[in-house]
Backbone bond lengths (Angstrom), bond angles and torsions (degrees), N, CA, C in turn:
res aa  C-N    CA-C-N  psi(-1)  N-CA   C-N-CA  omega(-1)  CA-C   N-CA-C  phi
1 M - - - 1.449 - - 1.512 109.65 -
2 T 1.282 117.34 133.90 1.465 121.26 178.09 1.517 109.50 -79.27
3 S 1.307 116.06 133.77 1.461 119.81 177.24 1.502 108.89 -131.87
4 L 1.333 115.89 166.29 1.450 120.30 179.70 1.528 110.91 -62.05
5 Q 1.334 116.29 -28.93 1.473 118.90 177.76 1.505 111.54 -63.58
6 N 1.342 117.33 -24.15 1.447 119.73 -179.58 1.519 113.52 -88.49
7 R 1.333 116.29 0.78 1.461 121.63 -176.92 1.502 110.84 -108.08
8 P 1.329 117.57 138.53 1.449 118.83 178.78 1.510 110.31 -62.49
9 Q 1.330 116.43 135.77 1.462 120.44 179.44 1.523 112.52 -98.26
10 Q 1.324 117.24 -1.74 1.450 121.72 177.71 1.507 110.16 -125.71
11 L 1.313 115.62 155.34 1.481 120.66 -179.15 1.532 109.88 -117.53
12 N 1.328 117.36 22.74 1.470 120.62 177.85 1.526 112.42 55.04
13 G 1.332 114.64 44.76 1.465 118.59 176.82 1.488 115.20 86.79
14 N 1.336 118.32 1.41 1.461 121.31 -178.86 1.523 113.71 -98.76
15 E 1.372 117.44 11.03 1.439 120.01 175.02 1.529 110.50 -66.48
16 L 1.304 116.21 153.79 1.479 121.70 176.28 1.515 109.68 -106.09
17 P 1.337 117.93 144.70 1.448 122.22 178.43 1.538 110.74 -80.67
18 L 1.356 114.80 56.78 1.455 122.50 -179.98 1.527 108.26 -130.32
19 P 1.336 119.45 160.92 1.467 120.37 -179.40 1.534 111.60 -63.26
20 L 1.299 117.24 118.07 1.467 122.29 -179.52 1.505 108.83 -84.70
21 L 1.350 116.07 115.39 1.450 121.24 179.77 1.531 111.07 -83.47
22 R 1.306 116.35 -41.67 1.453 119.59 -173.88 1.512 109.89 -159.35
23 R 1.313 116.37 140.38 1.468 122.31 172.97 1.515 108.87 -115.31
24 G 1.319 116.64 107.60 1.449 120.89 -179.77 1.519 110.98 -88.99
25 K 1.332 114.97 -170.04 1.442 119.17 177.93 1.525 111.83 -65.40
26 V 1.328 115.88 -36.10 1.462 121.05 -178.19 1.524 112.13 -119.71
27 R 1.345 118.72 -42.01 1.459 122.02 -175.03 1.505 113.21 -102.19
28 D 1.335 114.95 142.42 1.458 122.49 166.99 1.500 108.04 -104.62
29 V 1.343 115.80 136.31 1.443 121.00 -174.84 1.517 108.85 -118.47
30 Y 1.329 117.78 122.25 1.439 124.06 179.75 1.533 110.32 -105.57
31 D 1.328 116.80 137.34 1.449 123.88 -175.38 1.538 109.66 -93.21
32 L 1.331 116.31 117.95 1.451 122.03 179.76 1.519 111.80 -116.69
33 G 1.331 116.26 32.90 1.469 119.75 -179.88 1.521 111.35 87.34
34 D 1.348 117.46 -105.19 1.456 119.69 178.51 1.529 112.28 -89.92
35 K 1.336 117.26 4.73 1.441 122.67 177.79 1.515 110.06 -131.26
36 L 1.306 116.50 166.35 1.468 123.54 174.61 1.517 107.98 -128.98
37 L 1.336 114.80 150.28 1.448 121.20 170.52 1.519 107.85 -112.13
38 L 1.336 116.60 117.61 1.453 122.63 177.14 1.506 109.93 -95.02
39 L 1.324 115.92 130.37 1.457 120.11 178.81 1.516 107.24 -121.60
40 A 1.330 116.73 106.55 1.468 122.28 -179.29 1.540 107.72 -83.73
41 T 1.290 117.62 109.86 1.457 121.11 -178.53 1.539 110.11 -83.11
42 D 1.330 115.35 -179.20 1.472 119.68 178.01 1.536 111.46 -93.91
43 R 1.330 116.39 15.07 1.458 119.83 -179.33 1.521 108.90 -68.12
44 L 1.342 115.12 149.61 1.451 122.25 179.73 1.515 107.99 -126.90
45 S 1.348 116.00 131.72 1.480 119.30 177.25 1.523 108.65 -111.56
46 A 1.302 113.89 147.84 1.467 120.07 176.07 1.516 108.84 -158.39
47 F 1.319 116.13 139.76 1.465 122.60 179.40 1.564 110.89 52.12
48 D 1.344 114.68 40.40 1.483 122.03 175.63 1.527 112.57 67.17
49 W 1.336 117.06 23.93 1.443 121.23 174.41 1.546 107.65 -129.10
50 V 1.322 115.03 148.63 1.447 120.62 169.51 1.521 106.61 -90.75
51 L 1.335 117.02 124.83 1.448 120.38 -173.38 1.525 110.90 -76.79
52 P 1.323 117.74 152.44 1.471 120.06 -179.96 1.523 113.39 -75.49
53 T 1.338 116.60 -12.08 1.476 120.43 -176.95 1.533 109.06 -106.19
54 P 1.332 119.47 117.81 1.464 120.38 175.35 1.509 111.12 -75.37
55 V 1.331 116.58 159.15 1.442 122.04 176.56 1.543 108.16 -105.12
56 P 1.318 117.27 114.40 1.461 120.56 -173.07 1.554 112.37 -53.39
57 E 1.307 115.88 130.62 1.478 125.41 175.07 1.533 113.65 72.02
58 K 1.333 118.63 0.16 1.466 119.70 -177.17 1.507 112.09 -56.37
59 G 1.356 117.44 -46.34 1.474 119.50 -178.99 1.526 112.61 -63.34
60 A 1.330 116.16 -38.02 1.480 118.88 178.86 1.527 109.86 -67.96
61 L 1.308 118.08 -39.41 1.455 121.25 178.49 1.528 112.29 -64.32
62 L 1.342 116.60 -44.52 1.458 119.69 178.15 1.520 111.26 -62.80
63 T 1.328 116.59 -39.58 1.478 120.59 179.42 1.512 111.31 -64.45
64 A 1.332 117.04 -43.72 1.455 121.06 -179.69 1.531 112.47 -67.92
65 I 1.348 116.80 -35.90 1.464 119.61 179.58 1.525 109.58 -68.89
66 S 1.346 118.13 -43.47 1.469 120.31 177.73 1.515 110.71 -61.11
67 E 1.335 116.67 -44.89 1.478 119.89 179.66 1.526 110.52 -57.92
68 F 1.301 117.59 -40.94 1.461 121.73 177.90 1.534 110.77 -58.67
69 W 1.350 116.17 -47.98 1.461 119.51 -176.40 1.531 111.55 -71.74
70 F 1.337 117.24 -35.52 1.476 119.02 177.12 1.541 110.74 -56.15
71 G 1.340 115.40 -41.36 1.449 119.08 177.73 1.515 112.98 -69.21
72 K 1.346 116.38 -40.38 1.468 121.74 -175.67 1.551 112.53 -70.70
73 T 1.334 116.64 -29.18 1.488 118.23 -170.66 1.513 112.75 -109.97
74 A 1.324 119.16 8.63 1.459 120.90 -176.26 1.533 111.77 -62.68
75 H 1.342 117.95 -22.90 1.455 120.89 177.53 1.512 112.24 -75.75
76 I 1.343 117.48 -15.74 1.460 122.20 179.77 1.511 111.34 -92.20
77 A 1.345 115.69 -45.38 1.444 119.42 -177.19 1.538 108.07 -151.88
78 P 1.330 118.34 140.76 1.462 119.81 175.09 1.517 109.55 -64.88
79 N 1.331 116.10 151.69 1.459 120.55 177.78 1.519 109.79 -133.67
80 H 1.330 116.53 170.39 1.468 120.80 -171.51 1.541 112.68 -88.78
81 F 1.336 119.19 2.35 1.459 122.18 -175.58 1.526 112.12 -65.42
82 I 1.340 116.28 132.16 1.477 122.36 173.44 1.520 110.27 -112.59
83 S 1.330 116.36 -58.57 1.475 118.81 -175.11 1.520 109.62 -165.16
84 R 1.323 113.70 173.89 1.471 123.11 172.70 1.544 106.35 -111.89
85 P 1.328 118.10 91.33 1.477 119.85 -170.46 1.533 112.71 -79.84
86 K 1.306 114.69 154.67 1.465 122.43 171.49 1.535 109.99 -107.64
87 E 1.329 115.83 -13.34 1.486 121.08 176.66 1.514 106.35 -147.73
88 I 1.335 115.13 143.00 1.456 118.98 -178.76 1.556 108.88 -148.27
89 G 1.318 115.48 129.50 1.479 118.97 178.04 1.512 113.42 57.57
90 G 1.319 116.61 32.90 1.474 120.46 -178.35 1.498 113.34 79.76
91 V 1.324 118.08 3.80 1.478 123.05 179.77 1.515 108.93 -102.78
92 K 1.310 117.74 118.09 1.467 121.85 176.38 1.524 109.29 -79.51
93 L 1.317 116.94 126.49 1.438 121.40 179.66 1.520 112.00 -81.09
94 S 1.301 116.81 140.90 1.453 119.55 172.85 1.516 109.58 -68.24
95 D 1.313 118.43 166.16 1.461 122.05 178.08 1.526 109.88 -57.27
96 W 1.346 116.66 -41.95 1.465 121.32 179.82 1.508 109.94 -60.52
97 Q 1.326 117.64 -47.83 1.466 122.16 -179.50 1.515 111.82 -65.17
98 A 1.336 117.10 -45.09 1.456 120.90 -176.66 1.526 112.31 -61.83
99 A 1.317 115.95 -33.58 1.484 119.74 179.83 1.504 111.76 -70.96
100 R 1.322 117.97 -16.23 1.457 122.31 -173.81 1.534 113.05 -117.97
101 A 1.342 117.63 1.76 1.462 122.34 -172.00 1.536 110.97 -101.47
102 T 1.329 114.78 139.02 1.481 121.75 173.30 1.502 108.56 -133.82
103 L 1.312 116.95 129.19 1.457 123.09 174.12 1.515 108.26 -90.96
104 V 1.348 117.17 126.07 1.481 121.00 -175.22 1.523 109.72 -133.24
105 K 1.336 113.29 160.43 1.473 119.44 172.09 1.522 109.66 -72.25
106 K 1.315 116.48 145.50 1.444 120.56 176.23 1.518 110.04 -79.74
107 A 1.309 116.71 131.77 1.457 121.50 -177.74 1.536 109.23 -126.25
108 K 1.297 116.61 158.01 1.482 122.71 170.46 1.524 106.51 -85.68
109 R 1.313 114.64 110.84 1.479 119.68 -173.98 1.514 111.52 -65.64
110 I 1.334 115.81 137.58 1.467 122.36 170.15 1.527 106.65 -90.91
111 D 1.321 115.76 123.03 1.465 119.89 -168.17 1.528 114.15 -83.49
112 Y 1.343 114.11 49.45 1.470 121.35 173.20 1.515 108.38 -138.00
113 E 1.322 115.62 137.78 1.460 120.95 168.03 1.535 105.77 -85.89
114 C 1.319 115.54 130.88 1.469 120.97 -178.52 1.520 108.33 -100.90
115 V 1.301 115.26 97.37 1.484 121.45 -174.21 1.521 109.35 -96.67
116 V 1.309 116.32 134.40 1.452 122.35 172.58 1.520 107.82 -120.55
117 R 1.336 115.26 132.88 1.444 121.75 -179.03 1.547 108.89 -119.70
118 G 1.309 116.03 123.51 1.460 119.83 174.87 1.514 111.57 -105.01
119 W 1.325 115.27 -14.71 1.459 122.24 -178.31 1.535 108.26 -137.23
120 L 1.302 118.49 152.40 1.441 122.38 -171.28 1.527 110.45 -92.40
121 S 1.328 116.66 106.45 1.466 118.57 -175.38 1.549 108.54 -156.09
122 G 1.318 115.85 171.93 1.468 121.76 174.26 1.519 112.64 60.47
123 S 1.333 115.58 -138.54 1.463 120.15 -178.69 1.526 111.89 -66.03
124 G 1.359 115.74 -26.87 1.471 118.82 175.94 1.508 112.02 -63.79
125 W 1.340 116.85 -41.33 1.439 119.88 178.42 1.543 110.58 -66.31
126 S 1.332 116.56 -41.98 1.467 120.04 179.93 1.526 110.48 -59.84
127 E 1.348 116.32 -43.71 1.448 119.40 179.50 1.521 112.00 -67.73
128 Y 1.321 117.27 -39.77 1.466 120.32 179.99 1.532 110.46 -63.17
129 E 1.337 117.55 -39.34 1.477 119.89 179.29 1.526 110.35 -58.97
130 K 1.316 117.46 -34.68 1.450 121.20 -175.03 1.529 112.58 -86.77
131 T 1.360 116.28 -37.21 1.478 119.45 -169.51 1.519 114.42 -123.01
132 G 1.331 117.21 -13.82 1.479 118.53 -174.37 1.521 113.10 76.23
133 A 1.339 116.26 10.33 1.458 121.82 -178.90 1.506 110.11 -141.61
134 V 1.326 116.51 164.91 1.477 122.15 173.88 1.512 107.94 -131.43
135 C 1.322 117.04 115.28 1.472 122.24 -179.26 1.528 111.47 54.53
136 G 1.300 117.43 39.11 1.461 120.88 178.54 1.508 113.79 86.15
137 E 1.335 117.44 -5.80 1.492 121.21 179.02 1.543 108.20 -90.03
138 K 1.333 115.09 108.14 1.478 120.35 -179.74 1.508 109.16 -69.55
139 L 1.348 116.10 131.87 1.459 121.89 179.77 1.525 110.77 -115.71
140 P 1.353 116.91 158.93 1.479 119.42 -179.83 1.534 110.65 -60.52
141 P 1.334 116.99 147.43 1.464 119.77 176.86 1.519 111.16 -69.31
142 G 1.334 114.78 160.11 1.459 120.08 171.93 1.514 116.24 81.78
143 L 1.322 119.26 9.72 1.457 121.10 178.23 1.522 110.65 -73.31
144 H 1.339 116.44 151.33 1.453 121.98 178.86 1.527 110.37 -105.17
145 E 1.320 117.37 161.29 1.463 121.38 174.25 1.522 109.65 -59.14
146 S 1.333 114.82 137.57 1.478 123.43 179.71 1.529 113.94 68.91
147 E 1.324 116.86 15.17 1.463 120.04 178.04 1.548 109.57 -81.96
148 R 1.324 115.53 149.02 1.439 120.19 176.82 1.518 111.34 -72.20
149 L 1.341 117.40 134.62 1.436 120.69 179.01 1.533 111.13 -78.45
150 P 1.306 117.70 154.37 1.484 119.63 179.46 1.534 111.17 -54.39
151 V 1.314 116.54 -43.11 1.463 122.81 174.69 1.535 106.95 -142.87
152 P 1.343 118.11 151.21 1.477 118.44 176.43 1.548 110.82 -61.71
153 I 1.311 115.62 146.14 1.460 119.80 -179.37 1.518 110.22 -120.91
154 F 1.320 115.98 149.94 1.469 124.15 -179.94 1.517 108.44 -99.11
155 T 1.317 116.28 119.94 1.480 120.47 -175.59 1.520 109.50 -132.37
156 P 1.341 118.13 90.04 1.467 120.82 -173.00 1.518 112.46 -73.01
157 A 1.329 114.24 162.09 1.476 121.26 175.63 1.523 107.81 -135.52
158 A 1.340 116.45 132.96 1.441 122.54 177.45 1.539 107.41 -75.06
159 K 1.339 116.70 128.61 1.453 120.23 -177.58 1.513 110.86 -74.49
160 N 1.353 114.44 142.33 1.458 121.46 179.57 1.513 107.19 -136.94
161 D 1.337 118.00 109.87 1.472 121.61 -174.47 1.524 112.12 -71.43
162 T 1.336 118.87 -17.41 1.459 120.07 -177.65 1.516 114.15 -107.31
163 G 1.293 118.66 5.24 1.452 120.63 -179.85 1.510 110.85 -166.43
164 H 1.341 116.22 -154.20 1.450 120.16 -179.25 1.533 109.83 -75.66
165 D 1.343 115.66 145.46 1.444 120.27 170.90 1.551 108.37 -66.61
166 E 1.336 114.27 150.07 1.458 120.01 -173.95 1.525 110.78 -107.14
167 N 1.325 117.26 117.26 1.472 120.00 175.54 1.510 109.58 -63.86
168 V 1.324 116.88 130.89 1.466 121.55 -178.15 1.512 108.78 -134.14
169 S 1.344 115.03 168.16 1.479 120.41 177.02 1.531 109.77 -82.15
170 F 1.330 115.56 160.95 1.446 120.18 175.71 1.523 109.78 -62.01
171 A 1.335 116.89 -36.20 1.461 119.69 179.50 1.510 111.45 -61.15
172 R 1.322 116.82 -41.66 1.487 120.62 177.70 1.542 110.17 -62.48
173 M 1.318 117.25 -42.61 1.461 121.56 179.08 1.518 110.41 -63.22
174 A 1.334 116.46 -42.95 1.460 121.06 -179.12 1.527 111.44 -66.64
175 A 1.299 117.29 -36.54 1.459 121.70 177.96 1.528 110.73 -65.10
176 D 1.342 115.88 -32.92 1.451 122.28 -177.86 1.552 110.88 -80.62
177 L 1.301 117.15 -47.74 1.472 121.97 -172.11 1.521 113.80 -96.52
178 G 1.314 116.21 -19.25 1.458 120.70 -171.30 1.513 109.38 102.61
179 A 1.339 115.13 145.27 1.470 120.00 -173.83 1.530 112.22 -63.29
180 E 1.325 118.17 -38.84 1.462 121.03 -175.90 1.525 110.55 -68.30
181 K 1.320 117.48 -46.22 1.479 119.37 -179.57 1.523 111.54 -66.93
182 A 1.336 115.44 -41.98 1.470 118.57 178.16 1.530 112.51 -60.40
183 A 1.335 116.93 -41.75 1.450 121.19 179.12 1.519 110.49 -66.04
184 A 1.325 117.78 -38.17 1.467 120.41 178.42 1.515 110.24 -65.39
185 L 1.314 119.69 -42.17 1.460 123.71 177.55 1.534 110.44 -62.72
186 R 1.303 117.22 -43.81 1.473 120.88 178.04 1.518 111.11 -61.89
187 D 1.315 116.53 -47.79 1.460 119.20 -175.69 1.524 112.89 -66.95
188 L 1.342 117.02 -39.79 1.450 120.73 176.83 1.528 110.61 -65.47
189 S 1.336 117.25 -41.29 1.454 121.08 179.83 1.535 111.14 -62.77
190 L 1.309 117.10 -43.73 1.458 120.16 -179.69 1.545 110.17 -67.30
191 A 1.313 117.35 -37.57 1.468 120.08 178.37 1.525 111.28 -66.48
192 L 1.332 117.10 -42.08 1.462 120.31 177.54 1.548 111.70 -65.34
193 Y 1.342 115.03 -41.53 1.450 118.10 178.62 1.511 110.81 -62.15
194 N 1.328 117.48 -48.17 1.466 121.01 -176.55 1.524 110.65 -62.36
195 F 1.330 117.50 -39.41 1.454 120.20 177.32 1.531 110.33 -62.40
196 G 1.346 115.17 -48.13 1.472 119.51 -178.84 1.502 111.88 -62.41
197 A 1.352 117.18 -43.71 1.460 120.53 -178.93 1.533 111.89 -63.24
198 Q 1.345 116.28 -40.92 1.445 120.19 178.95 1.523 112.89 -68.84
199 W 1.323 117.28 -32.18 1.458 120.57 175.45 1.530 111.98 -69.06
200 L 1.340 115.53 -39.62 1.458 119.68 -172.92 1.532 113.44 -80.75
201 E 1.315 117.03 -30.84 1.478 118.52 -173.13 1.524 113.22 -55.93
202 P 1.337 120.12 -49.66 1.483 118.68 -179.89 1.530 111.93 -70.43
203 R 1.323 118.53 -8.82 1.460 121.68 176.18 1.515 111.83 -99.74
204 G 1.335 115.14 14.62 1.482 121.15 170.87 1.485 114.83 82.15
205 I 1.339 118.51 16.75 1.475 120.43 -179.69 1.507 109.39 -121.21
206 I 1.321 115.50 134.24 1.479 123.44 171.69 1.523 107.57 -94.59
207 L 1.329 116.85 127.34 1.451 121.05 173.30 1.535 106.91 -93.26
208 A 1.326 114.63 91.46 1.459 120.08 -175.84 1.532 112.18 -65.61
209 D 1.310 115.57 -47.17 1.462 120.79 175.82 1.538 107.61 -161.58
210 T 1.334 114.40 163.72 1.465 118.93 178.90 1.517 108.32 -157.39
211 K 1.334 115.92 163.12 1.477 119.67 176.77 1.515 108.32 -124.68
212 F 1.333 115.23 141.69 1.424 123.24 176.03 1.532 109.64 -115.76
213 E 1.318 114.56 148.92 1.487 119.35 172.24 1.519 107.61 -119.83
214 F 1.320 114.61 140.51 1.451 121.15 -178.62 1.523 110.30 -127.32
215 G 1.334 114.88 154.55 1.428 122.47 170.18 1.513 108.55 -137.72
216 E 1.317 115.17 -177.73 1.470 119.43 177.26 1.517 108.73 -121.27
217 I 1.333 115.53 132.31 1.472 121.99 175.91 1.550 105.56 -126.07
218 D 1.331 114.87 116.81 1.455 120.46 -175.89 1.512 112.14 53.50
219 G 1.328 115.54 38.12 1.457 121.19 177.79 1.516 114.61 80.34
220 E 1.340 118.98 0.67 1.456 121.71 -178.97 1.532 109.84 -101.08
221 I 1.335 116.73 132.95 1.460 120.52 178.41 1.519 108.91 -70.63
222 T 1.323 115.62 128.84 1.471 121.73 -169.86 1.536 109.79 -135.49
223 V 1.325 116.69 138.45 1.472 121.04 175.44 1.508 109.28 -71.25
224 I 1.338 116.84 131.50 1.459 121.68 178.04 1.521 109.85 -127.53
225 D 1.342 116.22 179.35 1.461 123.49 177.54 1.516 109.74 65.46
226 E 1.341 117.48 -140.74 1.462 121.49 -179.04 1.529 108.88 -96.54
227 L 1.323 116.21 171.61 1.469 118.78 -175.90 1.517 109.83 -146.68
228 L 1.340 115.03 118.77 1.469 122.95 173.35 1.532 112.03 51.45
229 T 1.340 115.51 47.95 1.476 121.76 175.38 1.525 109.78 -102.14
230 P 1.350 117.98 168.53 1.466 120.13 175.40 1.527 112.19 -62.72
231 D 1.325 120.05 -22.09 1.446 121.59 179.32 1.544 112.30 -82.18
232 S 1.353 116.90 -24.28 1.444 119.32 -178.27 1.525 111.99 -107.86
233 S 1.310 118.04 0.72 1.465 123.04 -172.96 1.541 110.20 -137.26
234 R 1.308 114.52 157.32 1.462 121.47 171.72 1.513 107.12 -104.62
235 F 1.359 116.03 102.27 1.444 122.32 178.42 1.517 110.59 -100.43
236 W 1.308 117.39 130.79 1.461 122.01 177.10 1.516 109.37 -118.52
237 D 1.337 116.08 145.15 1.452 121.90 171.86 1.514 108.80 -76.66
238 K 1.328 118.01 120.98 1.462 121.19 -177.95 1.518 112.39 -56.41
239 T 1.333 116.48 -31.89 1.461 119.80 -176.93 1.514 112.28 -62.06
240 F 1.351 117.16 -31.65 1.477 119.20 -173.32 1.524 111.94 -107.04
241 W 1.348 117.26 5.32 1.458 118.06 -179.16 1.518 112.94 -76.81
242 K 1.306 115.95 139.41 1.463 122.72 167.44 1.521 107.45 -157.91
243 P 1.344 117.87 146.89 1.465 118.60 -179.36 1.514 110.98 -72.11
244 G 1.326 113.90 154.84 1.464 120.19 178.05 1.503 115.05 100.65
245 G 1.315 118.67 3.37 1.466 121.45 178.58 1.512 109.29 -156.60
246 S 1.325 116.62 -168.28 1.462 122.03 -179.13 1.510 108.16 -113.60
247 P 1.335 118.61 107.37 1.498 120.96 -177.48 1.524 111.28 -67.59
248 P 1.332 118.03 157.33 1.470 120.22 173.54 1.522 110.99 -62.51
249 S 1.330 115.11 145.45 1.478 119.87 -174.97 1.523 111.33 -122.38
250 F 1.323 114.79 165.58 1.463 120.66 -177.32 1.539 109.68 -94.26
251 D 1.297 117.32 64.95 1.455 118.71 -178.55 1.532 109.52 -154.65
252 K 1.316 114.78 -137.88 1.457 120.26 -174.33 1.528 113.63 -92.53
253 Q 1.331 116.11 28.72 1.462 119.90 -175.91 1.517 113.07 -60.91
254 F 1.366 116.84 -40.23 1.474 119.46 178.63 1.524 110.35 -58.29
255 A 1.331 116.66 -42.28 1.461 121.33 -178.78 1.503 110.55 -67.27
256 R 1.344 116.95 -43.86 1.451 120.37 -179.20 1.553 110.92 -64.73
257 D 1.332 116.06 -41.05 1.461 119.37 179.02 1.532 110.83 -63.92
258 Y 1.325 116.72 -42.39 1.449 119.92 178.25 1.541 111.15 -61.69
259 L 1.300 116.76 -46.99 1.463 120.39 -179.00 1.519 112.56 -64.26
260 S 1.324 115.70 -32.63 1.475 119.70 178.77 1.506 112.10 -71.74
261 G 1.343 117.25 -25.10 1.451 119.99 -175.44 1.498 116.23 -108.15
262 C 1.342 117.82 1.80 1.476 119.38 -173.68 1.534 114.34 -96.97
263 G 1.333 116.22 1.12 1.452 119.64 177.94 1.532 114.03 95.58
264 W 1.312 117.80 1.28 1.463 121.50 179.66 1.537 109.00 -68.69
265 D 1.351 117.48 138.33 1.464 120.44 -175.28 1.540 113.19 -85.43
266 K 1.323 118.01 -6.00 1.465 123.55 178.73 1.520 114.13 67.63
267 N 1.329 116.26 6.34 1.459 120.69 177.69 1.519 111.78 -113.17
268 S 1.323 117.01 -21.11 1.448 122.55 177.55 1.531 109.05 -105.98
269 P 1.349 118.33 167.09 1.468 119.02 -178.92 1.510 111.58 -53.26
270 P 1.339 116.71 137.32 1.469 120.66 -175.07 1.519 113.37 -72.13
271 P 1.321 118.07 155.15 1.472 121.37 178.87 1.509 110.03 -78.28
272 P 1.350 116.69 163.04 1.466 119.94 173.68 1.535 109.98 -64.70
273 L 1.333 114.32 153.86 1.453 118.43 174.61 1.527 110.36 -87.22
274 P 1.327 118.49 140.76 1.461 120.83 174.51 1.529 110.62 -64.02
275 P 1.321 118.58 152.28 1.476 121.62 -179.18 1.534 113.23 -54.75
276 E 1.326 117.16 -37.37 1.476 117.90 -176.49 1.526 111.34 -69.36
277 I 1.347 117.10 -32.89 1.480 121.04 177.62 1.523 109.69 -71.47
278 T 1.329 115.76 -40.52 1.472 119.33 178.00 1.508 111.19 -61.68
279 E 1.324 117.79 -43.63 1.461 121.69 -178.97 1.520 111.82 -67.63
280 K 1.335 117.46 -41.18 1.461 120.20 177.68 1.521 111.23 -61.16
281 T 1.345 115.40 -40.17 1.460 120.80 178.66 1.529 109.92 -64.82
282 A 1.341 117.19 -46.92 1.458 120.36 178.08 1.515 111.87 -60.52
283 A 1.323 117.09 -37.51 1.468 121.16 179.71 1.521 111.87 -62.57
284 R 1.344 116.83 -36.09 1.455 120.25 178.69 1.542 111.69 -66.60
285 Y 1.341 115.81 -40.06 1.464 119.28 176.62 1.529 111.18 -65.58
286 R 1.326 117.14 -39.58 1.457 120.75 178.05 1.541 110.86 -64.09
287 E 1.316 116.32 -41.37 1.444 120.71 179.64 1.518 110.43 -65.51
288 A 1.339 117.54 -40.80 1.453 120.91 177.08 1.518 109.59 -60.12
289 F 1.325 119.00 -45.41 1.455 120.75 179.17 1.530 110.39 -59.38
290 S 1.294 118.65 -46.84 1.451 122.44 -175.74 1.536 111.77 -64.59
291 R 1.334 116.66 -40.56 1.471 118.99 -178.84 1.525 109.80 -72.00
292 I 1.334 117.27 -42.24 1.459 119.51 -176.50 1.526 110.74 -67.21
293 T 1.324 116.75 -46.61 1.484 120.37 -171.38 1.516 112.80 -93.63
294 E 1.340 117.70 -12.68 1.490 123.05 -172.60 1.497 111.39 58.43
295 R 1.333 116.69 34.02 1.463 122.32 175.72 1.522 108.70 -127.44
296 T 1.326 116.26 148.02 1.470 120.27 174.44 1.507 110.36 -81.27
297 W 1.315 115.52 134.37 1.474 120.30 179.69 1.515 109.49 -72.97
298 K 1.316 117.35 130.31 1.464 121.46 177.52 1.522 106.60 -120.18
């Protein structure tokens, strides 16, 4: 279980003199009244721990990728993005902060992660092996790990701030939120997933699954948090995909593989990452940015 004790309480001098609303595993959220300032740090989490070694430029890359998608998908669903500020509330941001900062509208968070799966992997594969279904969605028999599903499926998860999110059925979500709101969240999630998957496929990336977060602003369902990043999505390189295993992904896989093989028990504070693992991880985030946006990272 992730706890505040497992999260860094300092940002090595990169804190802002603004009211801190929340410090997450990766993002720090500052309260500006009717707006929020999101600061995506270079922190990396794995196995429910925040690692002691940051990944250079990771926060800036995540921020830039989300900004790209907010612009690309605004015709599908409204989002909370306002701007990428260099100064806020009379406080001038450093270059480091400005590269990682996003000014957004404040929303009332909907306490469900809206997960869409187009391919069978991760916890979805584990559940399918046991039950033949994922979050109550019955799937055809005989599917293999990492196989493409006949159609993408919506598999929500109830958010839990003190532990793991809980995978639930759509019926449970509808009973909690109401049928109309649940259906709107499902339909928006599937539309965003399909748009992202269609954009990425000719650029050599498979969008295996992704999670969206939504809030309400003046009663309107709005995309919040990050959007279609390597931290919120399972991206696979089409070149290396094949069913029956777990393809390499554009995220923290190098770090996770190292931690799994270095003798760490996953119950005590994690060890630092070696420089070569940190650089390989950073390179995957840079490659994801370049493929998604068709721009070279500078």
